[in-house]
C-alpha positions as a Markdown table, in Angstrom:
| # | Residue | x | y | z |
|---|---|---|---|---|
| 1 | Met | 59.0 | 187.4 | 119.7 |
| 2 | Asn | 62.7 | 187.7 | 120.6 |
| 3 | Arg | 64.7 | 185.6 | 118.3 |
| 4 | Leu | 67.6 | 185.4 | 120.7 |
| 5 | Gly | 65.4 | 183.8 | 123.4 |
| 6 | Pro | 65.0 | 180.0 | 123.8 |
| 7 | Ser | 62.3 | 178.2 | 121.9 |
| 8 | Arg | 59.0 | 177.1 | 123.4 |
| 9 | Thr | 60.3 | 173.5 | 123.7 |
| 10 | Thr | 63.4 | 174.6 | 125.5 |
| 11 | Arg | 61.4 | 176.7 | 127.9 |
| 12 | Trp | 59.3 | 173.8 | 128.7 |
| 13 | Val | 62.2 | 171.5 | 129.2 |
| 14 | Ile | 63.9 | 174.0 | 131.5 |
| 15 | Gly | 60.7 | 174.4 | 133.4 |
| 16 | Ile | 60.1 | 170.7 | 133.9 |
| 17 | Leu | 63.8 | 170.2 | 135.1 |
| 18 | Val | 63.6 | 173.1 | 137.5 |
| 19 | Gly | 60.2 | 171.9 | 138.8 |
| 20 | Ala | 61.6 | 168.4 | 139.3 |
| 21 | Phe | 64.6 | 169.8 | 141.1 |
| 22 | Phe | 62.3 | 171.2 | 143.8 |
| 23 | Ala | 59.5 | 168.6 | 143.7 |
| 24 | Val | 61.6 | 165.4 | 144.1 |
| 25 | Pro | 63.1 | 166.4 | 147.5 |
| 26 | Leu | 59.7 | 167.6 | 148.9 |
| 27 | Val | 57.8 | 164.5 | 147.7 |
| 28 | Ser | 60.6 | 162.2 | 149.1 |
| 29 | Thr | 60.4 | 164.0 | 152.4 |
| 30 | Phe | 56.7 | 163.7 | 152.6 |
| 31 | Leu | 56.9 | 159.9 | 151.7 |
| 32 | Phe | 59.5 | 159.4 | 154.4 |
| 33 | Thr | 57.1 | 160.7 | 157.0 |
| 34 | Leu | 54.5 | 158.1 | 155.9 |
| 35 | Arg | 56.9 | 155.2 | 156.6 |
| 36 | Gly | 55.7 | 153.1 | 159.4 |
| 37 | Arg | 56.7 | 149.8 | 161.0 |
| 38 | Glu | 54.7 | 147.8 | 158.5 |
| 39 | Gly | 54.5 | 150.0 | 155.4 |
| 40 | Leu | 52.9 | 153.2 | 154.8 |
| 41 | Ser | 50.8 | 154.7 | 157.7 |
| 42 | Leu | 49.9 | 158.1 | 159.3 |
| 43 | Glu | 51.3 | 157.1 | 162.8 |
| 44 | His | 54.0 | 159.8 | 162.7 |
| 45 | Trp | 51.4 | 162.5 | 161.8 |
| 46 | Ala | 48.9 | 161.2 | 164.5 |
| 47 | Ala | 51.7 | 161.5 | 167.0 |
| 48 | Leu | 51.8 | 165.2 | 166.6 |
| 49 | Phe | 48.4 | 165.4 | 168.2 |
| 50 | Asp | 48.7 | 162.5 | 170.8 |
| 51 | Pro | 48.6 | 163.8 | 174.4 |
| 52 | Ala | 50.8 | 161.0 | 175.6 |
| 53 | Ser | 53.7 | 162.2 | 173.5 |
| 54 | Ser | 53.0 | 165.9 | 173.9 |
| 55 | Ala | 56.1 | 166.5 | 176.2 |
| 56 | Ala | 58.5 | 165.0 | 173.7 |
| 57 | Ile | 57.3 | 167.3 | 170.9 |
| 58 | Lys | 56.7 | 170.4 | 172.9 |
| 59 | Pro | 59.9 | 172.0 | 171.8 |
| 60 | Ile | 58.8 | 171.5 | 168.1 |
| 61 | Trp | 55.6 | 173.4 | 168.7 |
| 62 | Thr | 57.4 | 176.1 | 170.8 |
| 63 | Gly | 59.9 | 176.6 | 167.9 |
| 64 | Leu | 57.1 | 176.6 | 165.4 |
| 65 | Gly | 55.3 | 179.3 | 167.4 |
| 66 | Asn | 58.5 | 181.4 | 167.8 |
| 67 | Ser | 59.0 | 181.1 | 164.1 |
| 68 | Leu | 55.6 | 182.3 | 163.3 |
| 69 | Ser | 55.3 | 185.1 | 165.8 |
| 70 | Arg | 56.4 | 188.6 | 165.2 |
| 71 | Ser | 59.2 | 190.0 | 167.2 |
């Protein structure tokens, strides 16, 4: 083992901090999408597949398709 490297505890602390740095915004964004009019719901996720609102979100699907397609 390299004596100049950080200890096992230090590596764990750094790993947890870096993980939290990325996990907190992702979890917060996901929880925000679950907010409905009366608490937590899946209404925003269900609207993605609702034929009545398909015209409003068509640019999103077009952009997603363009991003995933090869040029």
